[in-house]
MARVEXFI-406531 format. One line per 8 residues: number of its first residue (from 1); for each residue x, y, z of C-alpha. Coordinates in Angstrom, 3 decimals. Example, Ala and Ser with C-alpha at 12.3 -4.5 7.8 and 13.67 -1.06 7.14 Angstrom:
# residues 2
1> 12.300 -4.500 7.800  13.670 -1.060 7.140;
//
This chain:
# residues 445
1> 9.319 18.416 -29.961  5.069 18.780 -29.020  5.082 22.985 -28.879  2.163 22.108 -26.039  4.630 19.988 -23.925  7.583 22.412 -24.745  5.347 25.171 -23.113  4.955 23.248 -19.916;
9> 8.684 22.459 -19.186  9.172 26.500 -19.445  6.992 26.983 -17.379  8.049 24.482 -14.276  8.726 26.308 -10.738  9.513 22.905 -9.174  9.997 23.606 -5.262  13.258 24.402 -3.680;
17> 14.001 21.464 -1.365  13.600 18.722 -4.968  16.094 21.400 -6.479  18.780 21.227 -4.222  18.173 17.678 -2.825  17.065 16.096 -5.733  18.708 17.603 -9.056  21.707 14.608 -9.660;
25> 20.245 11.470 -11.825  22.698 9.489 -9.523  21.474 10.071 -5.571  18.598 8.294 -4.574  17.040 8.063 -1.674  17.688 4.398 -0.764  21.472 5.314 -0.722  21.778 8.725 0.648;
33> 22.460 9.740 4.440  19.717 9.784 7.344  21.241 13.490 7.595  21.135 14.263 4.164  17.000 13.038 3.493  16.500 14.761 7.107  17.614 18.084 6.095  15.115 17.729 2.835;
41> 12.003 16.172 4.748  12.812 19.385 6.855  12.947 22.218 3.992  10.344 19.980 2.314  7.832 20.333 5.283  8.716 24.612 6.005  7.709 24.721 2.235  4.456 22.575 2.370;
49> 3.232 23.926 5.452  3.162 28.086 4.528  2.385 27.284 1.218  -0.495 25.160 2.794  -1.828 28.014 4.975  -1.500 30.197 2.291  -3.715 28.871 -0.612  -5.539 26.094 1.295;
57> -8.855 27.352 3.429  -9.075 23.488 4.964  -5.924 23.853 6.138  -5.579 27.396 7.424  -8.638 27.318 9.546  -7.613 23.575 10.846  -4.529 25.751 11.840  -6.108 28.488 13.804;
65> -7.804 26.011 15.800  -4.797 24.999 16.974  -3.203 28.617 16.933  -0.523 27.490 14.731  0.931 30.069 12.154  3.942 28.256 9.282  6.376 30.282 11.343  5.657 28.097 14.176;
73> 7.081 25.072 12.129  10.893 25.822 11.841  11.876 21.982 11.933  11.274 18.053 11.918  10.343 17.605 15.392  8.126 20.663 15.128  5.711 18.251 12.884  3.404 17.023 15.525;
81> 2.328 20.844 16.245  0.147 20.597 13.065  -3.346 18.854 13.098  -4.031 15.605 12.369  -6.248 15.220 9.490  -8.923 11.991 9.453  -10.307 10.092 6.137  -13.823 11.609 6.965;
89> -12.428 14.934 6.772  -11.943 14.573 2.857  -14.981 12.633 2.521  -17.797 14.006 -0.223  -15.183 16.904 -0.136  -13.534 16.719 -3.342  -11.372 19.871 -3.027  -10.785 20.138 -0.175;
97> -6.866 20.214 -0.066  -6.157 21.969 -3.463  -3.449 25.068 -3.096  -4.105 26.103 -6.494  -6.603 26.923 -9.099  -8.890 24.170 -10.127  -7.781 24.711 -13.927  -4.283 23.663 -13.195;
105> -5.352 20.227 -11.874  -4.518 17.162 -14.418  -5.791 13.662 -12.801  -8.137 12.568 -10.146  -8.260 9.907 -8.682  -11.205 8.403 -5.985  -11.133 5.761 -3.673  -11.746 2.294 -3.535;
113> -14.199 2.520 -1.268  -13.488 -0.820 1.038  -13.679 0.975 4.450  -17.487 2.426 3.159  -18.715 5.930 3.450  -18.600 8.537 0.955  -15.634 8.810 -1.812  -12.323 10.200 -0.598;
121> -10.820 12.281 -3.756  -7.183 12.650 -4.310  -6.156 15.853 -7.181  -3.052 16.385 -8.974  -1.479 18.909 -10.705  1.128 17.805 -13.761  4.241 19.039 -11.540  3.333 17.390 -8.539;
129> 2.146 14.103 -9.712  4.290 13.452 -12.883  7.496 15.605 -12.677  7.714 16.054 -8.510  6.640 12.834 -7.400  9.211 10.955 -9.981  11.828 12.939 -8.378  13.388 10.625 -5.200;
137> 13.817 7.515 -7.176  14.839 3.458 -5.391  16.194 1.952 -8.113  18.281 -0.110 -5.202  15.107 -1.111 -3.213  13.470 -1.495 -6.563  15.370 -2.335 -8.868  13.452 -2.460 -12.661;
145> 15.589 -1.442 -15.560  14.829 -0.957 -19.263  14.602 -3.778 -21.345  12.503 -5.790 -18.020  9.483 -6.625 -18.895  6.224 -5.455 -16.727  3.070 -6.516 -16.352  1.105 -4.369 -14.241;
153> -1.855 -6.453 -12.673  -3.411 -3.328 -10.655  -7.350 -1.751 -11.107  -6.158 1.359 -13.519  -9.638 2.291 -13.729  -11.089 5.266 -10.183  -7.836 4.446 -7.880  -4.575 5.292 -8.061;
161> -2.744 1.754 -8.827  -2.326 0.297 -12.167  -1.755 3.674 -13.514  0.759 5.233 -10.533  2.558 1.551 -11.411  2.739 2.374 -14.750  4.044 5.614 -14.518  6.707 4.292 -11.648;
169> 7.783 1.750 -14.427  7.422 3.255 -17.931  9.194 6.472 -17.478  10.577 6.247 -13.087  12.783 2.750 -14.624  12.212 3.010 -18.427  11.250 -0.532 -18.364  8.261 -1.976 -20.818;
177> 5.217 -2.161 -19.381  1.886 -3.287 -19.537  -1.216 -2.688 -19.129  -3.321 -5.879 -18.387  -5.099 -4.804 -15.257  -7.274 -6.402 -12.535  -10.527 -7.477 -13.556  -11.802 -5.185 -15.604;
185> -14.353 -5.358 -18.456  -11.326 -7.021 -20.322  -8.981 -7.819 -17.965  -10.221 -11.635 -17.006  -7.181 -13.979 -15.422  -7.135 -15.448 -18.873  -6.422 -13.544 -21.014  -3.306 -12.180 -18.766;
193> -2.298 -14.972 -18.039  -2.075 -15.561 -21.875  -0.615 -12.598 -22.598  2.001 -13.607 -19.478  3.347 -16.564 -21.943  3.138 -15.087 -24.373  4.893 -11.996 -23.457  7.981 -13.549 -20.975;
201> 7.510 -10.437 -18.638  10.022 -9.873 -15.507  8.215 -9.134 -13.265  4.728 -8.813 -12.194  2.594 -6.339 -9.814  -0.732 -7.409 -8.431  -2.456 -8.093 -5.243  -1.779 -11.230 -3.684;
209> -5.557 -12.759 -4.189  -5.593 -11.967 -7.818  -1.691 -13.915 -7.829  -4.025 -16.079 -6.701  -6.534 -16.130 -9.454  -4.368 -15.979 -12.254  -2.719 -19.343 -11.089  -5.335 -20.806 -10.893;
217> -6.122 -20.136 -14.705  -2.744 -20.258 -15.155  -2.882 -24.527 -14.505  -6.405 -24.622 -16.076  -4.528 -23.288 -18.718  -1.214 -26.162 -18.121  0.967 -23.398 -18.640  3.493 -23.880 -15.883;
225> 4.799 -20.367 -14.415  7.357 -21.390 -12.331  8.889 -21.285 -16.773  9.081 -17.686 -16.824  12.331 -15.380 -16.650  10.705 -13.745 -13.150  12.455 -11.970 -11.067  9.884 -10.735 -8.989;
233> 6.304 -11.073 -7.903  5.184 -7.425 -6.215  2.416 -7.872 -4.317  0.479 -4.769 -3.152  -3.089 -3.511 -2.007  -4.093 -5.744 0.302  -3.277 -6.908 3.815  -1.211 -10.260 3.258;
241> 0.577 -12.907 5.972  3.537 -14.305 5.480  2.979 -17.784 5.201  0.419 -16.064 2.091  3.524 -14.964 0.488  5.028 -18.365 1.062  1.890 -20.565 -1.329  2.125 -17.448 -4.193;
249> 5.980 -18.184 -4.161  5.823 -21.505 -4.892  3.086 -21.215 -7.240  4.742 -18.420 -9.870  8.580 -19.634 -8.974  9.972 -16.437 -7.347  10.573 -14.210 -4.779  7.612 -12.406 -3.950;
257> 7.529 -8.983 -2.495  4.786 -5.953 -0.422  5.057 -2.878 -1.565  2.874 -0.650 1.124  0.823 2.763 -0.292  -2.563 3.929 -0.734  -4.599 5.968 -2.674  -3.829 8.985 -0.513;
265> 0.067 9.491 0.089  1.166 7.007 -2.354  4.277 4.776 -2.052  4.683 4.057 2.128  7.170 0.777 2.184  8.964 -1.449 0.122  9.889 -4.081 1.354  13.418 -5.734 0.707;
273> 14.696 -9.504 -0.440  14.946 -9.605 3.259  11.406 -10.046 3.859  11.348 -7.864 7.153  9.714 -4.782 7.011  8.899 -2.073 4.618  12.029 0.700 4.303  10.453 3.926 4.280;
281> 10.460 6.526 1.319  12.298 9.831 3.030  11.968 11.128 -0.197  8.149 11.059 -0.294  7.030 10.932 2.690  7.254 11.091 6.730  5.534 8.676 8.725  4.835 9.221 12.110;
289> 3.581 6.517 14.100  0.467 8.148 16.968  -1.599 6.529 19.565  -4.686 6.123 17.786  -6.755 7.925 20.953  -4.512 10.423 22.111  -3.058 11.033 18.870  0.142 11.207 20.850;
297> 3.254 10.506 18.996  5.072 7.285 19.793  8.831 6.607 20.165  10.199 3.510 17.579  8.740 0.090 18.698  5.471 1.147 20.123  2.691 0.067 17.689  0.091 2.516 16.434;
305> -1.213 4.225 13.624  0.625 5.175 10.507  -0.077 9.175 9.666  2.053 10.238 6.809  2.619 13.732 5.623  4.048 14.022 1.495  6.775 16.029 0.885  6.831 16.024 -2.951;
313> 2.943 17.463 -2.544  2.800 21.030 -2.876  -0.362 22.081 -4.881  -2.611 19.163 -3.037  -0.873 18.815 0.652  -0.656 16.227 2.401  -0.126 17.071 6.316  -0.341 14.357 9.057;
321> -2.935 11.852 7.191  -4.573 9.473 9.450  -4.012 6.199 7.508  -6.144 3.727 9.714  -3.011 1.181 9.292  -1.678 0.287 12.588  2.596 -0.182 12.792  5.671 0.612 14.255;
329> 9.637 1.494 13.312  12.162 -0.224 13.620  15.518 2.462 13.028  17.410 -0.148 13.338  19.734 -1.202 9.787  18.861 -3.620 8.151  20.810 -6.705 6.191  20.625 -5.782 3.334;
337> 22.376 -2.517 3.775  19.809 0.092 3.095  19.741 2.621 5.680  16.401 3.731 5.105  13.944 2.693 8.476  11.572 0.073 8.343  7.723 0.141 8.982  6.407 -3.232 10.590;
345> 2.797 -3.390 9.727  0.207 -4.997 12.096  -3.102 -4.854 10.431  -5.929 -1.776 10.067  -7.979 0.160 13.022  -10.986 -0.565 11.634  -10.768 -4.888 10.320  -9.530 -5.726 13.921;
353> -11.241 -8.468 14.848  -13.094 -8.031 18.601  -13.567 -11.023 20.621  -13.979 -12.356 23.874  -12.799 -8.577 24.841  -9.397 -8.554 23.092  -8.687 -7.599 19.714  -7.179 -9.669 16.999;
361> -5.304 -8.246 13.468  -6.849 -10.549 10.936  -3.610 -11.100 9.311  -1.823 -12.598 12.393  -5.235 -15.049 11.900  -4.146 -15.276 8.306  -0.571 -16.640 9.274  -1.916 -19.325 11.697;
369> -4.615 -20.625 9.280  -2.216 -20.530 6.040  0.477 -23.019 7.947  -2.058 -25.409 7.737  -1.103 -27.307 4.591  -5.110 -28.878 4.585  -6.543 -25.576 4.287  -6.777 -23.956 1.032;
377> -6.001 -20.584 -0.673  -9.263 -18.873 -0.261  -11.004 -18.002 3.102  -12.828 -16.151 5.060  -13.109 -15.181 8.973  -17.237 -15.043 9.924  -17.667 -13.322 13.592  -21.000 -13.181 15.310;
385> -22.251 -10.889 17.894  -22.600 -13.302 20.464  -21.055 -16.274 18.813  -18.671 -17.901 21.679  -16.175 -19.064 18.798  -14.605 -17.547 15.271  -16.267 -19.461 12.098  -13.533 -19.511 9.448;
393> -15.334 -20.795 5.966  -12.697 -22.086 3.826  -12.117 -24.218 0.893  -9.690 -27.129 1.310  -6.117 -28.368 -0.636  -6.896 -30.244 -3.623  -7.090 -34.068 -2.377  -7.886 -33.180 0.922;
401> -11.445 -35.017 1.848  -13.837 -32.814 3.669  -14.891 -34.574 7.312  -16.422 -33.578 10.787  -13.060 -35.437 12.231  -10.648 -33.078 10.208  -12.695 -29.634 10.913  -11.874 -30.471 14.912;
409> -8.560 -31.593 14.191  -8.119 -27.935 12.005  -9.713 -26.195 14.999  -8.017 -27.690 17.842  -4.603 -26.708 16.054  -5.331 -23.026 15.554  -6.561 -23.254 19.216  -4.124 -24.880 20.953;
417> -1.568 -21.963 18.033  -3.368 -19.218 19.041  -5.357 -18.605 22.581  -9.313 -18.842 20.560  -11.944 -21.299 19.785  -13.198 -21.393 16.344  -14.947 -23.556 13.955  -14.816 -24.538 10.015;
425> -16.977 -24.476 8.043  -15.942 -26.334 4.610  -17.078 -24.633 1.042  -16.829 -26.123 -2.532  -15.723 -22.890 -3.608  -15.605 -19.376 -2.265  -16.333 -16.579 -4.581  -13.346 -14.438 -6.449;
433> -13.566 -11.022 -5.898  -12.039 -9.167 -9.185  -11.597 -6.428 -6.216  -10.135 -6.493 -3.098  -10.946 -9.739 -0.971  -12.634 -9.427 2.308  -11.212 -11.725 4.367  -13.307 -10.179 7.109;
441> -17.199 -11.385 7.439  -19.616 -10.117 9.727  -23.267 -11.750 9.617  -25.764 -11.931 12.579  -26.814 -14.158 15.084;
//
């Protein structure tokens, strides 16, 4: 064994809650009783709060402002006594969350910047990133194992997506990982398809838009994706409606499951085969739903902003982080048998389309749009400040001929379904993005 690795292992000090609840190699959160998971969350919250207060000036100042001390956090229900944290507090402040020495940091990752503003940095020590994060696994919800060949078509540079799943496949699942990346200098769609053809993967993970681009490249190369021995395609990194997911499933010839997470908080939801919400990874995070304007915690079933507290990060704590994502929690047991509550997403606060005094989720509009068989897979909603319609700029499906009558028919159909006036603009080809695909474009009148 490498001597440096041996030294690192010898000085590992695993937090007591992780030792107590996740020392077994056979018991995992997706099979644990909820009472046991909640007991773990409570003990982890108490220890992380104390560590954050004692070793992190950022958290100590926030708690002092509310006159809250670690001694006030004795139960899980005390979580709402702690201050909420926003993205803007972290922008341009890379070391804010450290509850350890800078020298102990092993990995730095940065936000993709899709919501604008200065970068948000996430720091990890070796223990937090590797040992603590991998402690609670989800083999029932994420059934990938030794022998599976996993194409990882997520970005590896700067952001957390590619490297996080690389680690999960390689160490957590003991599977074979193929780091194809997504849209980088070498990770073109054509080259990725050739690797898929040659290696015959059982798992593909990527973004919804890149799954379409890969399918387009495969079609140009006359390679049938349906010939692959795929168990599933996993989709993450972008919003995706069920109707758009169905198009991906048709192209790839297999089920496509959603995975919800973020740079700042890691994995936050895993979809099972029922496709009825994301199971909450309670071994990794405590999820709250709060009223966006007041910060008040909402009851199950009520839609609000998703707030996350990590239960496995001790050296760079993440406590009550406002994601700007909207959703609600369903506590009822899923038909798949997993008792973990489910999260239902309802878009993002920053992406909502405001039109004629109402706010609409782009995912909801996408769902209705993708039910129109004439419309292709590439589109955007164009919003203008004083416009009396929402414009949809899109490609048409193969074999569909553009006409004014078709524009009117599609607009009429959507207005009937949604009660909103639309206008269509057909284009021969929409731009293909190697980053996150933007579905809402704001233009001046």
